[in-house]
C-alpha positions as a Markdown table, in Angstrom:
| # | Residue | x | y | z |
|---|---|---|---|---|
| 1 | Met | -19.8 | 6.3 | 0.5 |
| 2 | Ser | -18.1 | 6.6 | -2.9 |
| 3 | Gln | -15.4 | 4.5 | -4.6 |
| 4 | His | -12.2 | 6.3 | -5.3 |
| 5 | Asp | -9.5 | 4.9 | -7.7 |
| 6 | Phe | -6.0 | 4.8 | -6.3 |
| 7 | Gln | -2.4 | 4.1 | -7.4 |
| 8 | Leu | 0.1 | 3.0 | -4.8 |
| 9 | Thr | 3.8 | 2.9 | -5.5 |
| 10 | Tyr | 6.1 | 1.4 | -2.9 |
| 11 | Ser | 9.6 | 0.2 | -2.1 |
| 12 | Ile | 10.6 | -2.4 | 0.4 |
| 13 | Pro | 14.4 | -2.5 | 1.1 |
| 14 | Glu | 16.0 | -5.9 | 0.7 |
| 15 | Thr | 16.5 | -8.2 | 3.6 |
| 16 | Leu | 19.0 | -11.1 | 4.0 |
| 17 | Asp | 16.2 | -13.5 | 5.0 |
| 18 | Gly | 14.1 | -13.0 | 1.9 |
| 19 | Ser | 11.2 | -11.3 | 3.8 |
| 20 | Ser | 11.1 | -8.4 | 1.4 |
| 21 | Ala | 10.6 | -10.6 | -1.6 |
| 22 | Thr | 7.8 | -12.4 | 0.2 |
| 23 | Ala | 6.2 | -9.1 | 1.1 |
| 24 | Arg | 6.3 | -7.8 | -2.5 |
| 25 | Asp | 4.7 | -11.1 | -3.7 |
| 26 | Lys | 1.9 | -10.7 | -1.1 |
| 27 | Met | 1.4 | -7.1 | -2.1 |
| 28 | Arg | 0.9 | -8.1 | -5.8 |
| 29 | Glu | -1.4 | -11.0 | -4.8 |
| 30 | Tyr | -3.7 | -9.0 | -2.5 |
| 31 | His | -7.3 | -9.4 | -3.6 |
| 32 | Gly | -8.7 | -6.2 | -5.0 |
| 33 | Trp | -5.4 | -4.6 | -5.9 |
| 34 | Asp | -4.1 | -5.0 | -9.4 |
| 35 | Thr | -0.5 | -4.8 | -10.7 |
| 36 | Val | 0.6 | -2.5 | -13.4 |
| 37 | Val | 2.1 | -4.4 | -16.3 |
| 38 | Asn | 5.9 | -4.2 | -16.2 |
| 39 | Ile | 6.0 | -2.0 | -13.1 |
| 40 | Asp | 6.6 | -4.4 | -10.2 |
| 41 | Thr | 5.9 | -2.1 | -7.3 |
| 42 | Thr | 2.9 | -0.1 | -8.5 |
| 43 | Leu | -0.6 | -1.2 | -7.6 |
| 44 | Thr | -4.0 | 0.1 | -8.4 |
| 45 | Gly | -7.5 | -0.4 | -6.9 |
| 46 | Gln | -10.5 | 1.3 | -5.4 |
| 47 | Leu | -11.2 | 2.5 | -1.9 |
| 48 | Pro | -14.7 | 3.2 | -0.4 |
| 49 | Leu | -14.4 | 6.6 | 1.2 |
| 50 | Gln | -16.7 | 9.1 | 2.8 |
| 51 | Gly | -16.7 | 12.6 | 4.2 |
| 52 | Ile | -14.9 | 15.8 | 3.0 |
| 53 | Ile | -11.5 | 15.6 | 1.2 |
| 54 | Ile | -9.4 | 15.9 | 4.3 |
| 55 | Glu | -11.3 | 13.0 | 6.0 |
| 56 | Lys | -11.1 | 10.9 | 2.8 |
| 57 | Arg | -7.3 | 11.4 | 2.7 |
| 58 | Lys | -6.9 | 10.3 | 6.3 |
| 59 | Gln | -9.2 | 7.4 | 5.8 |
| 60 | Ala | -7.4 | 6.3 | 2.6 |
| 61 | Glu | -4.0 | 6.4 | 4.3 |
| 62 | Arg | -5.3 | 4.5 | 7.4 |
| 63 | Glu | -7.0 | 1.7 | 5.3 |
| 64 | Val | -4.0 | 1.2 | 3.0 |
| 65 | Lys | -1.5 | 1.2 | 5.9 |
| 66 | Lys | -3.6 | -1.3 | 7.9 |
| 67 | Ile | -3.6 | -3.7 | 4.9 |
| 68 | Ile | 0.1 | -3.2 | 4.3 |
| 69 | Lys | 1.0 | -3.7 | 8.0 |
| 70 | Asp | -0.9 | -7.1 | 8.0 |
| 71 | Leu | 0.9 | -8.2 | 4.8 |
| 72 | Leu | 4.3 | -7.2 | 6.2 |
| 73 | Glu | 3.6 | -9.1 | 9.4 |
| 74 | Gln | 2.7 | -12.2 | 7.4 |
| 75 | Ser | 5.9 | -11.9 | 5.4 |
| 76 | Arg | 8.4 | -11.1 | 8.1 |
| 77 | Lys | 10.8 | -13.9 | 9.1 |
| 78 | Asn | 13.7 | -12.7 | 11.2 |
| 79 | Asn | 14.2 | -9.0 | 10.5 |
| 80 | Ala | 11.8 | -6.0 | 10.7 |
| 81 | Leu | 10.4 | -4.9 | 7.3 |
| 82 | Thr | 9.7 | -1.4 | 6.3 |
| 83 | Leu | 7.7 | -0.2 | 3.3 |
| 84 | His | 8.0 | 3.3 | 1.9 |
| 85 | Ala | 4.9 | 4.4 | -0.1 |
| 86 | Ser | 3.3 | 7.1 | -2.2 |
| 87 | Leu | -0.5 | 6.9 | -2.5 |
| 88 | Met | -2.5 | 8.9 | -5.1 |
| 89 | Val | -6.2 | 8.8 | -4.7 |
| 90 | Cys | -8.4 | 10.2 | -7.5 |
| 91 | Gly | -10.0 | 13.5 | -6.5 |
| 92 | Leu | -8.1 | 13.9 | -3.3 |
| 93 | Gly | -5.2 | 16.2 | -4.3 |
| 94 | Glu | -1.5 | 15.6 | -4.0 |
| 95 | His | 0.1 | 12.2 | -3.1 |
| 96 | Ile | 0.1 | 10.8 | 0.4 |
| 97 | Arg | 3.6 | 9.8 | 1.5 |
| 98 | Phe | 4.0 | 7.3 | 4.4 |
| 99 | Asp | 6.1 | 4.4 | 5.8 |
| 100 | Val | 4.9 | 1.2 | 7.4 |
| 101 | Ser | 7.0 | -1.1 | 9.6 |
| 102 | Ala | 6.4 | -4.5 | 11.0 |
């Protein structure tokens, strides 16, 4: 299993109950993910991935979505939250575009 650097950019539409702000804070505070100075919704980190490129791309998306869904569920108050994301993983080709809702 090898470590792959990643960059995640995301957007969480505003909610009236403040859940989106809470979710953004949780994303920035997640252990192992680092913020990019002066770019509030861009995070970097590493993912342990194995297999061929197509398998690694699916694994990277699955792992990041799982973490995000948990963070959104922890942040949600009254309204549903949706995160729109673009994930770039070093050595795995073009960006991976996905949405997560909780």
